[in-house]
VOZA-591467 format. One line per field, with one value per residue (C-alpha): residue in three letters; x, y, z; residue number from 1. Coordinates in pm, 1 decimal. Layout:
<nodes>
res = [ALA/...]
x = [X/...]
y = [Y/...]
z = [Z/...]
n = [NUM/...]
</nodes>
This chain:
<nodes>
res = [MET/ARG/LYS/ILE/LEU/ALA/LEU/LEU/SER/LEU/SER/ALA/LEU/ALA/ILE/PRO/ILE/LEU/THR/GLY/CYS/GLY/ASN/GLY/ASN/SER/PRO/THR/THR/CYS/THR/ALA/ASN/CYS/PRO/ALA/LEU/LEU/THR/PRO/VAL/SER/LEU/SER/ALA/THR/ASP/THR/PRO/PRO/SER/GLY/VAL/THR/VAL/LEU/SER/PHE/GLN/LEU/GLN/LEU/THR/VAL/ALA/THR/LEU/ASN/PRO/ALA/SER/GLY/ARG/THR/SER/PRO/VAL/SER/LEU/LEU/PRO/ASN/ASP/SER/GLY/SER/PHE/GLY/THR/SER/THR/PRO/VAL/SER/ILE/ASP/ALA/THR/GLN/PHE/GLN/ALA/VAL/SER/GLN/PHE/LEU/SER/ALA/ARG/ASN/VAL/PRO/SER/THR/GLY/TYR/ASP/SER/LEU/ASN/LEU/THR/PHE/ALA/ASN/PRO/ARG/LEU/ILE/ILE/TYR/ASN/VAL/SER/ASP/SER/ALA/ILE/SER/GLY/GLN/CYS/ALA/ILE/GLY/SER/VAL/CYS/GLN/ILE/ALA/PRO/THR/ILE/SER/GLY/SER/SER/GLY/VAL/SER/LEU/PRO/LEU/SER/TYR/ALA/GLN/PRO/ALA/LEU/ALA/PRO/ASP/THR/PRO/LEU/SER/LEU/LEU/LEU/ASP/PHE/HIS/LEU/ASN/THR/ILE/LEU/GLN/SER/ASP/PHE/SER/LEU/ASN/LEU/GLY/ALA/THR/ASN/GLY/ILE/THR/VAL/SER/GLN/ILE/PRO/SER/THR/SER/SER/ALA/SER/PRO/GLN/LEU/GLY/SER/ILE/THR/GLY/SER/LEU/PRO/SER/VAL/HIS/PRO/ALA/LEU/ALA/GLY/GLN/SER/THR/PHE/GLN/PHE/ILE/SER/GLN/ASP/ASN/ARG/THR/TYR/THR/ILE/ASN/THR/SER/SER/ALA/THR/THR/PHE/ASN/ASN/PHE/PRO/VAL/SER/GLY/CYS/SER/THR/GLY/SER/LEU/SER/CYS/LEU/VAL/GLU/ALA/GLN/ASN/ILE/ARG/ILE/GLN/VAL/ASP/GLY/ILE/SER/ALA/ASN/GLY/ASP/LEU/ASN/ALA/SER/GLN/VAL/ASN/TYR/ILE/GLN/SER/SER/THR/GLN/GLN/THR/VAL/GLU/GLY/THR/VAL/ILE/GLY/LEU/ILE/PRO/SER/PRO/THR/ASN/ILE/ALA/GLY/ALA/PRO/PRO/TYR/SER/LEU/THR/LEU/LEU/ILE/ARG/ASN/ASN/PRO/THR/ASN/ASN/PRO/ASN/LEU/LEU/PRO/GLY/THR/VAL/ALA/THR/VAL/THR/PHE/GLY/SER/GLY/ILE/PRO/SER/TYR/SER/ILE/ASP/SER/ASP/GLY/PHE/THR/ILE/PRO/ALA/GLY/LEU/SER/PHE/SER/ASN/GLY/ASP/ASP/PHE/MET/VAL/GLY/GLN/ASN/LEU/ARG/MET/ASN/ILE/VAL/SER/GLY/SER/LEU/THR/THR/LEU/THR/GLY/GLN/PRO/PRO/SER/SER/THR/TRP/SER/THR/PRO/GLN/SER/VAL/SER/PHE/GLN/THR/ASN/ALA/VAL/ALA/LEU/GLN/PRO/SER/GLN/PHE/THR/ALA/THR/ILE/ALA/THR/LEU/ASN/SER/SER/ALA/GLN/SER/PHE/THR/PHE/SER/GLY/SER/THR/GLY/ALA/ILE/PHE/LEU/PRO/TRP/PRO/PRO/SER/TYR/LEU/ASN/ALA/SER/SER/ALA/THR/VAL/ILE/THR/THR/ALA/GLN/THR/THR/TYR/GLN/GLY/ALA/ASP/THR/PHE/GLY/GLY/LEU/ALA/ASN/ASN/ASP/VAL/VAL/SER/VAL/ASP/GLY/TRP/LEU/PHE/PRO/LEU/THR/THR/ASN/GLY/ASN/ALA/PRO/THR/VAL/ALA/ALA/GLN/SER/ILE/VAL/VAL/ARG/THR/ALA/GLY/SER/LEU]
x = [12518.8/12166.3/11904.3/11553.8/11264.9/10925.2/10656.1/10311.7/10032.9/9773.2/9494.2/9219.2/9475.6/9471.2/9725.1/9597.9/9268.6/8888.2/8840.8/8658.1/8688.1/8375.5/8427.8/8361.1/8259.2/8086.7/8342.6/8142.3/8284.2/8492.0/8618.3/8642.7/8630.8/8671.8/8639.4/8929.6/9200.7/9502.6/9847.5/10082.2/10469.0/10709.4/11051.0/11338.4/11747.8/12039.2/12347.8/12685.9/12623.0/12859.1/13210.9/13220.5/12853.5/12568.9/12234.1/11992.5/11663.2/11612.3/11281.4/11106.2/10748.7/10579.7/10370.5/10291.1/10251.7/10099.0/10008.6/10038.4/9837.6/9965.1/9937.5/9578.0/9397.8/9254.3/9414.5/9681.5/9572.5/9668.8/9732.7/9753.9/9419.4/9394.8/9196.3/8836.6/8907.2/8941.6/9253.1/9354.8/9635.2/9738.7/9842.7/10200.5/10274.5/10558.4/10821.0/11089.6/11294.2/11509.1/11197.4/11110.6/11386.1/11215.1/10831.0/10574.4/10421.4/10077.2/10038.3/9729.7/9435.8/9293.6/9065.0/9191.3/9054.6/9152.8/9354.5/9718.0/9962.2/10342.0/10482.9/10495.3/10588.4/10693.4/10758.5/10956.7/10994.5/11131.1/11406.7/11596.8/11877.6/11999.3/12367.3/12571.1/12924.4/13187.0/13432.6/13748.8/13697.1/13387.1/13154.3/13191.0/13314.1/12990.5/12912.3/13140.5/13304.3/13046.6/12785.7/12425.2/12331.1/12060.8/12065.1/11778.3/11968.3/11963.3/11778.6/12003.3/11793.8/11433.9/11291.4/11061.9/11152.4/10938.5/10984.0/10892.4/10685.1/10878.7/10824.7/10602.8/10227.9/10032.9/9624.1/9515.0/9108.9/8944.6/8983.7/9345.0/9641.4/9942.7/10260.0/10516.4/10859.8/11042.0/11409.5/11584.3/11950.3/12064.0/12431.0/12347.4/12098.1/12304.4/12590.6/12919.4/12825.0/12499.1/12279.3/12038.3/12011.2/11695.7/11748.4/12056.5/12077.5/11942.6/11899.4/11515.1/11383.5/11069.7/10992.9/10687.0/10613.0/10350.5/10056.7/10079.9/10444.9/10489.5/10760.3/10519.1/10536.9/10214.7/10083.5/10205.5/10082.9/9876.1/9850.2/9557.8/9260.3/8904.9/8633.4/8514.3/8159.5/8176.1/7908.2/7747.3/7973.1/7677.8/7675.7/7919.6/8264.4/8374.0/8457.3/8577.9/8947.7/9103.8/9464.6/9726.6/9718.4/9354.4/9223.0/8925.9/8933.1/8695.4/8838.7/8745.3/8777.4/8738.0/8738.3/9149.8/9186.5/9397.7/9328.9/9651.1/9791.8/9477.0/9369.3/9245.7/8967.5/8671.3/8869.7/8883.0/8886.6/9014.6/8710.7/8573.9/8435.1/8773.8/8738.6/8662.3/8599.5/8882.8/9130.4/9476.4/9550.1/9770.9/9606.1/9822.6/9661.1/9702.1/9451.0/9164.9/8804.2/8651.2/8487.1/8832.0/8821.3/9109.6/9147.0/9299.0/9512.9/9604.4/9425.3/9721.4/9639.2/9878.2/9688.6/9369.6/9233.8/9342.2/9712.7/10010.4/10229.2/10529.7/10745.7/11109.9/11477.6/11713.0/12027.2/12202.7/12187.7/12314.1/12386.0/12192.3/12226.6/11946.5/11873.7/11513.9/11481.6/11365.3/11422.5/11597.6/11957.1/11975.8/11786.5/11745.3/11807.1/11534.2/11518.7/11116.6/10968.6/10619.4/10363.8/10032.3/9840.4/10024.8/10183.5/10348.3/10638.4/10717.4/10766.2/10960.3/11309.5/11293.1/11547.8/11429.1/11570.3/11358.1/11381.2/11168.7/11105.8/11123.9/10892.5/10928.3/10754.3/10556.5/10743.5/10568.7/10662.6/10424.3/10404.4/10145.6/10066.3/10389.1/10507.5/10838.6/11082.8/11125.7/11409.2/11383.7/11215.0/11179.1/11103.6/11327.7/11554.2/11844.7/11673.0/11746.4/11964.3/12077.5/11912.1/11566.9/11245.7/11012.9/10665.1/10645.4/10355.1/10449.9/10382.4/10112.3/10285.1/10628.4/10683.2/10923.1/10838.9/11003.5/11362.4/11629.6/11542.6/11426.5/11689.7/11808.0/12074.4/12359.8/12429.4/12291.6/12167.7/11805.6/11549.2/11491.8/11221.6/11230.8/10981.9/10925.2/10764.8/10560.6/10521.0/10750.4/10669.5/10956.4/10858.7/11043.7/11339.9/11498.9/11835.9/12034.8/12348.5/12547.6/12505.3/12780.1/12712.7/12407.1/12294.9/12024.2/11963.5/11868.8/11706.6/11917.5/12199.2/12470.3/12542.6/12779.3/12799.6/13074.3/13229.6/13188.8/12877.1/12526.3/12236.0/12429.6/12784.7/12706.4/12936.9/12972.3/13082.5/12882.3/12576.0/12615.5/12769.8/12939.0/12759.0/12414.4/12216.4/11862.4/11607.7/11361.9/11013.1/10730.0/10572.4/10880.5/10813.5/11075.3/11125.2/11375.9/11379.7/11106.7/11189.2/11500.9/11686.2/11699.6/11941.2/12320.4/12635.7/12732.1/12369.8/12309.4/11949.6/11725.8/11559.8/11216.5/11218.9/11234.8/11597.2/11705.8/12032.3/12376.5/12340.3/12547.2/12768.5/12908.8/12661.0/12573.8/12224.1/11929.1/11664.4/11337.9/11282.4/10935.1/11036.1/11357.2/11426.3/11712.0/11905.1/12217.6/12464.7/12828.2/12919.4/12828.1]
y = [10143.7/9980.5/9961.9/10000.9/9857.2/10012.8/9848.7/10034.8/9834.3/10033.8/9839.3/9987.9/10187.5/10150.0/10294.0/10430.2/10335.4/10446.0/10716.8/10591.3/10420.3/10160.2/9794.6/9502.5/9575.4/9895.6/10170.6/10491.2/10862.8/10945.1/11309.6/11329.2/11091.7/10762.8/10445.6/10354.8/10112.5/9930.5/10120.2/9892.2/9993.4/9734.9/9797.2/9592.4/9654.2/9517.2/9621.1/9713.9/9896.8/10221.4/10131.6/10078.3/10160.3/9927.4/10092.4/9979.9/10193.8/10440.7/10612.8/10868.9/10977.8/10971.9/11309.7/11309.6/11038.4/11188.9/11051.6/11271.6/11231.5/11221.2/11588.0/11689.0/11430.0/11471.4/11629.9/11494.8/11217.8/11182.8/10837.7/10903.0/10967.3/11184.3/11071.3/11191.0/10955.5/11196.6/11284.7/11628.4/11686.0/11349.4/11228.3/11143.0/10761.3/10634.9/10388.0/10198.8/10081.0/9847.8/9621.8/9551.3/9377.6/9046.4/9170.7/9450.9/9718.7/9822.7/10208.1/10326.8/10241.9/10429.9/10401.5/10623.7/10739.4/10473.5/10702.5/10762.1/10890.2/10973.5/11022.3/10992.8/11277.1/11149.5/11394.1/11279.8/11456.4/11384.9/11139.7/10957.5/10745.1/10516.3/10343.2/10162.0/10278.6/9981.6/10224.5/10284.9/10650.4/10884.0/11019.1/11389.6/11390.4/11340.0/10970.7/10777.8/10406.7/10131.0/10391.2/10377.3/10714.7/10879.9/11179.1/11380.1/11395.0/11690.0/11673.2/11868.6/12030.6/11913.5/11694.3/11571.1/11380.8/11309.7/10983.9/10903.0/10633.9/10506.3/10162.6/9972.7/10041.2/9755.2/9799.6/9711.9/9707.2/9863.8/9716.8/9557.0/9595.1/9767.7/9752.9/10013.9/9931.4/10186.0/10141.7/10373.1/10322.7/10488.5/10437.8/10709.3/10893.5/10906.5/11129.2/11093.0/11370.0/11150.8/11406.1/11304.4/11382.4/11253.3/11415.2/11224.6/11039.0/10685.4/10756.7/10680.8/10494.2/10357.0/10015.5/9803.0/9459.9/9300.4/9179.5/8827.6/8790.4/8470.3/8678.6/9006.6/8994.6/9014.9/9370.2/9400.1/9393.3/9651.9/9685.8/9843.1/9766.9/9659.9/9937.9/9955.6/9876.8/9571.5/9511.2/9141.6/8880.5/8625.0/8513.3/8790.4/8762.9/9140.2/9317.6/9690.3/9794.1/10089.3/10121.2/10276.6/10616.8/10624.0/10516.3/10287.9/9994.2/9714.5/9356.5/9054.8/8741.7/8382.2/8034.4/8044.7/8341.9/8221.9/8332.7/8297.7/8367.4/8412.3/8315.2/7964.2/8093.4/8196.7/8067.4/7718.9/7749.7/8039.7/8232.3/8578.2/8450.5/8497.4/8893.3/9116.1/9462.3/9685.5/9407.0/9497.4/9274.7/9264.1/9207.5/9048.7/9193.1/8982.3/9174.4/9408.3/9354.2/9563.1/9826.5/9901.6/9674.4/9474.5/9101.0/8917.3/8601.2/8624.1/8805.3/8779.2/8861.8/9101.2/9216.3/9264.2/9631.1/9644.5/9506.4/9716.0/9577.1/9670.4/9511.5/9554.5/9425.8/9275.3/9525.3/9406.8/9143.6/9244.0/8949.0/8951.4/8603.9/8497.6/8194.8/8158.7/7843.1/7926.0/8299.8/8509.7/8544.6/8893.6/9198.6/9308.9/9619.2/9672.1/9906.9/9993.7/9942.0/9932.2/10035.8/9892.7/10107.0/10467.1/10517.6/10831.1/10676.0/10398.3/10583.4/10367.9/10461.2/10448.2/10253.5/10033.8/9846.7/9545.7/9332.1/9037.9/9145.8/8828.3/8601.7/8363.6/8498.3/8272.9/8239.8/8166.8/8218.2/8429.3/8189.0/8327.2/8009.4/7887.0/7558.6/7598.7/7329.4/7039.5/7089.0/7487.0/7627.7/7962.7/7846.3/7971.6/8251.2/8105.5/8152.7/8489.4/8642.0/9003.7/9053.2/8852.6/9073.8/9038.3/9117.6/9203.7/9241.6/9545.4/9468.7/9760.5/10026.3/9940.4/10171.4/10453.5/10809.1/10870.8/11039.3/11197.3/11453.2/11346.5/11348.4/11660.0/11778.9/11659.1/11292.1/11241.5/10915.8/10804.5/10821.7/10585.4/10386.0/10090.8/9830.8/9471.5/9203.5/8872.1/8743.9/8749.0/8618.1/8555.0/8734.2/8705.6/8935.1/9092.3/9057.1/9059.2/8854.0/8641.4/8257.1/8102.5/7721.2/7555.4/7196.9/7102.7/6777.2/6952.1/7264.0/7479.2/7684.5/7895.6/8253.3/8530.0/8902.0/9138.1/9164.3/9025.9/8983.7/8979.1/9066.7/9338.1/9360.0/9381.3/9246.7/9023.0/8801.4/8470.6/8651.4/8707.6/8540.2/8585.7/8298.1/8120.0/7836.0/7890.7/7625.5/7621.5/7451.8/7389.6/7705.7/7926.7/8176.4/8311.8/8618.9/8626.4/8246.7/8028.1/7742.5/7690.8/7523.6/7895.2/7997.1/7985.8/7991.1/8381.9/8524.5/8809.9/8739.1/8905.4/8661.5/8711.7/8425.6/8347.2/8356.6/8103.5/8134.7/7946.6/7602.8/7477.9/7257.0/7562.6/7545.7/7859.6/8025.6/7903.9/8100.7/7951.9/8141.8/8247.0/8454.3/8486.1/8757.9/8712.2/9015.8/8983.1/8725.8/8821.2/8864.3/9183.0]
z = [10033.7/9986.7/9687.7/9833.9/9586.9/9614.8/9439.8/9343.2/9225.0/9055.6/8977.4/8735.3/8571.8/8189.9/7962.6/7743.7/7676.8/7806.6/8035.7/8345.1/8672.4/8653.3/8648.6/8458.4/8100.8/8192.8/8289.1/8381.7/8344.3/8675.4/8754.8/9123.3/9426.5/9266.6/9450.9/9610.3/9451.0/9583.4/9574.4/9780.1/9849.9/9895.2/10016.3/10017.9/10060.1/9863.4/9745.2/9938.4/10288.7/10381.5/10487.4/10876.1/10922.6/10970.9/10889.5/11149.3/11032.4/10739.2/10768.5/10571.4/10509.2/10167.3/10140.9/9757.5/9515.6/9169.8/8850.9/8559.8/8281.8/7928.5/7753.6/7686.6/7934.1/8285.2/8592.2/8816.3/9021.5/9364.1/9511.4/9871.3/10056.4/10372.2/10693.1/10546.8/10267.6/9998.2/9758.6/9801.2/10066.7/10183.1/10550.4/10518.4/10489.5/10698.5/10576.6/10748.8/10454.2/10659.1/10713.2/10352.7/10209.3/10099.3/10183.9/10095.3/10280.3/10157.8/10128.2/9995.5/9748.4/9486.4/9158.0/8876.2/8581.1/8266.1/8062.7/7967.8/8229.0/8133.3/8476.1/8850.1/9122.4/9447.8/9752.6/10053.1/10402.7/10734.5/10663.3/10972.8/11005.9/11263.2/11242.5/11458.8/11402.1/11353.1/11188.1/11351.1/11421.5/11503.0/11276.1/11268.0/11600.7/11722.9/11679.5/11880.4/11764.6/11863.0/11943.1/11807.4/11688.8/11491.7/11251.2/11040.5/10695.0/10512.2/10171.4/9948.5/9628.6/9610.5/9819.0/9521.2/9207.4/8869.6/8724.0/8351.8/8291.5/7986.1/7989.9/7728.0/7781.7/7726.1/7633.3/7967.8/8033.7/8327.7/8691.2/8561.6/8759.4/8654.4/8882.8/8883.0/9057.1/9210.9/9293.7/9550.3/9531.0/9867.1/9744.6/9486.3/9707.5/10056.2/10013.8/10182.8/10436.0/10498.2/10313.7/10074.9/9681.1/9581.1/9221.7/9147.3/8825.1/8843.0/9211.7/9222.0/8887.8/8792.5/8587.6/8533.0/8652.8/8472.0/8657.0/8524.0/8616.8/8877.1/9030.5/9140.9/9493.6/9732.5/9745.3/10099.0/10505.6/10669.6/11032.3/11206.3/11410.0/11409.2/11452.0/11829.4/11697.9/11500.6/11253.4/11296.3/11085.7/11047.9/10675.6/10579.3/10441.8/10461.7/10785.0/10805.5/10928.2/11032.2/10929.1/11188.9/11000.3/11035.4/10684.0/10679.1/10446.6/10331.9/10381.5/10153.3/10310.4/10120.2/10195.2/10122.5/10387.7/10682.9/11032.6/11233.0/11604.4/11745.5/12100.9/12132.3/12333.5/12110.6/11810.5/11772.0/11386.8/11195.9/11070.8/11075.2/11428.4/11547.3/11526.6/11833.3/11838.8/11863.7/11822.1/11671.0/11368.9/11031.0/10669.0/10388.8/10099.0/9778.0/9523.8/9535.8/9407.8/9104.8/9372.9/9540.8/9855.9/9945.8/9921.3/10243.8/10214.2/10575.9/10879.2/11159.4/11524.2/11729.7/12037.7/12238.4/12271.2/12627.4/12573.7/12487.2/12259.8/12065.4/11801.6/11726.0/11636.8/11895.5/11861.9/12186.9/12477.5/12832.1/13032.7/13355.4/13536.1/13738.9/13975.5/13810.6/13609.2/13268.7/13293.9/13048.0/13114.3/12954.9/12917.3/12590.8/12367.4/12127.2/11851.2/11816.6/11470.3/11550.6/11826.2/11696.1/11965.6/11858.5/12191.0/12172.4/12437.7/12174.7/11859.1/11583.5/11609.2/11970.1/12186.4/12460.8/12735.5/12827.8/13134.1/13275.4/13625.6/13855.2/13629.5/13332.6/13005.6/12769.1/12434.4/12099.7/11710.3/11524.8/11234.0/11023.2/10888.7/10807.0/10907.4/11105.0/11033.6/11285.2/11535.7/11564.7/11875.6/12085.6/12400.8/12667.3/12767.6/12557.2/12225.7/12185.0/11940.3/11798.8/11475.8/11580.5/11543.4/11833.4/11952.2/12323.1/12553.7/12798.3/13179.4/13299.7/13501.2/13414.9/13073.6/13144.4/12967.8/12657.2/12730.9/12459.4/12183.9/11831.6/11546.8/11420.5/11181.1/11390.9/11528.5/11851.6/12072.8/11999.3/12220.0/12481.1/12725.0/12937.5/13019.7/13140.4/12939.1/13017.5/12668.1/12364.4/12008.5/11748.6/11391.4/11078.3/11014.4/10704.0/10583.9/10268.3/10190.5/9957.7/9922.0/10003.8/9961.5/9804.9/9958.0/9705.3/9858.8/10171.1/10004.7/10204.6/10169.6/10400.7/10345.2/10435.6/10473.3/10342.0/10639.7/10997.7/11129.8/10903.8/11137.8/11354.0/11443.5/11778.3/12057.4/12236.4/11927.5/12048.7/12002.3/11650.8/11331.5/11033.3/10879.9/10889.3/10733.8/10547.0/10538.5/10270.9/10279.4/9993.1/10153.3/10074.1/9786.0/9545.8/9336.9/9077.6/9059.5/9010.0/9268.8/9483.9/9160.9/9037.1/9314.2/9257.4/9459.0/9467.8/9409.1/9635.7/9804.0/10036.8/10307.9/10507.4/10778.7/11162.2/11287.2/11560.9/11742.9/11744.1/11900.9/12195.8/11962.6/11766.6/11458.6/11291.7/11338.0/11129.1/10922.9/10830.8/10518.5/10393.3/10117.2/9918.5/9656.0/9427.8/9362.3/9153.7/9084.5/9246.4/9583.1/9784.0]
n = [1/2/3/4/5/6/7/8/9/10/11/12/13/14/15/16/17/18/19/20/21/22/23/24/25/26/27/28/29/30/31/32/33/34/35/36/37/38/39/40/41/42/43/44/45/46/47/48/49/50/51/52/53/54/55/56/57/58/59/60/61/62/63/64/65/66/67/68/69/70/71/72/73/74/75/76/77/78/79/80/81/82/83/84/85/86/87/88/89/90/91/92/93/94/95/96/97/98/99/100/101/102/103/104/105/106/107/108/109/110/111/112/113/114/115/116/117/118/119/120/121/122/123/124/125/126/127/128/129/130/131/132/133/134/135/136/137/138/139/140/141/142/143/144/145/146/147/148/149/150/151/152/153/154/155/156/157/158/159/160/161/162/163/164/165/166/167/168/169/170/171/172/173/174/175/176/177/178/179/180/181/182/183/184/185/186/187/188/189/190/191/192/193/194/195/196/197/198/199/200/201/202/203/204/205/206/207/208/209/210/211/212/213/214/215/216/217/218/219/220/221/222/223/224/225/226/227/228/229/230/231/232/233/234/235/236/237/238/239/240/241/242/243/244/245/246/247/248/249/250/251/252/253/254/255/256/257/258/259/260/261/262/263/264/265/266/267/268/269/270/271/272/273/274/275/276/277/278/279/280/281/282/283/284/285/286/287/288/289/290/291/292/293/294/295/296/297/298/299/300/301/302/303/304/305/306/307/308/309/310/311/312/313/314/315/316/317/318/319/320/321/322/323/324/325/326/327/328/329/330/331/332/333/334/335/336/337/338/339/340/341/342/343/344/345/346/347/348/349/350/351/352/353/354/355/356/357/358/359/360/361/362/363/364/365/366/367/368/369/370/371/372/373/374/375/376/377/378/379/380/381/382/383/384/385/386/387/388/389/390/391/392/393/394/395/396/397/398/399/400/401/402/403/404/405/406/407/408/409/410/411/412/413/414/415/416/417/418/419/420/421/422/423/424/425/426/427/428/429/430/431/432/433/434/435/436/437/438/439/440/441/442/443/444/445/446/447/448/449/450/451/452/453/454/455/456/457/458/459/460/461/462/463/464/465/466/467/468/469/470/471/472/473/474/475/476/477/478/479/480/481/482/483/484/485/486/487/488/489/490/491/492/493/494/495/496/497/498/499/500/501/502/503/504/505/506/507/508/509/510/511/512/513/514/515/516/517/518/519/520/521/522/523/524]
</nodes>
């Protein structure tokens, strides 16, 4: 099955020195309602998936994340705030583990007293599993061969786990980041009957990543919107941001912050002037300030306040010949991952049938400041491929009501909707595979899956592939290797990058990689 990595970076957490949560060299006593401080979570997948089954989505909610101080010190500290910003009973944080194989997801922010902590308590709820059954038999007599099925796995035993902080504890000063790495070993947690055993030995482990490590990933991305009444931006370098789970953050920008994908109208140069009230945007967080504000390396445009947009993964292409030049020859089956405006008819895990009406949609690439290598394009209806992540505008009035039932303890068909789109943007996809052949002169490699297709084993076969070529550039980042030269044949790697389809001459698909994470040596 898969191993999922989760990174919690706790800034201003010192172990085991002064009790306080001030900044600089003047810590102050802090007993309650400490200033917010970053706690991002990064998820990534590796290891062998279940035999005959492709996991399309594994969702769950983190309801409790508590640091437990060493004996005789302060009370336990919650790391998850609720909607009002207090740190008692928290608002659950939703995670789709399959979307964070080589990037990070930001969860929360918190300043904590600078004292010693010896364990981390986590509680999970509402797990949801969506699979594609490529085995030679139905699962439990309910999920047919070749079907997409959902289930709410039963959590056997406790829904919580306590993880000892047994790593070496350096003497960190207040306001010095500390990163904790959680490993979710799904091949251990997920049982043969598809129940979850969170307390399984070595099912979830925790370790420390030094804050100075060049391999330490960025602190993650967070999606949300600008307030409806936005403060004047003249002369400022900060702005207010409301996350999708209704938490408010102050975002710091600098001359190094890039503003990507914004409409050219009103945003000729990337800066704070691009921001408009109630816009939906995505922040890439790369650090925090001493007072707990988030530092942004990227501010990426998603949509205007009036446009309905959905993000998801292509899991099927249905041929639908058209006589309109440039119009897509397919309708798409899309597994919805995110709906920035939280429309209840577009819940994550919903399967959407997407058509294009009688028009020709616009095509673009959400490059987020990354330069796509020459020769790769996404510009017409022949550029779709299973496994691509896409952002789509929904034509007003075309969205149907959500049908079907939420997941339960038995296998069922996922809920579904349909809509038309008039604008499609290619986004990075996530996958894990084995390096088959390195090409050092071209700074590229080919990879292969354990069996069959890599992205999704979805018919017809010419819309998928059992191998692909990964192209790197000077902008590609690495974890587990310093550079491309640190990669080797048979390494298992997780890749985050833009997926382009097979060419007419039969060449394999191409991935422009912005991030590569080396997992292990040896094949899947």
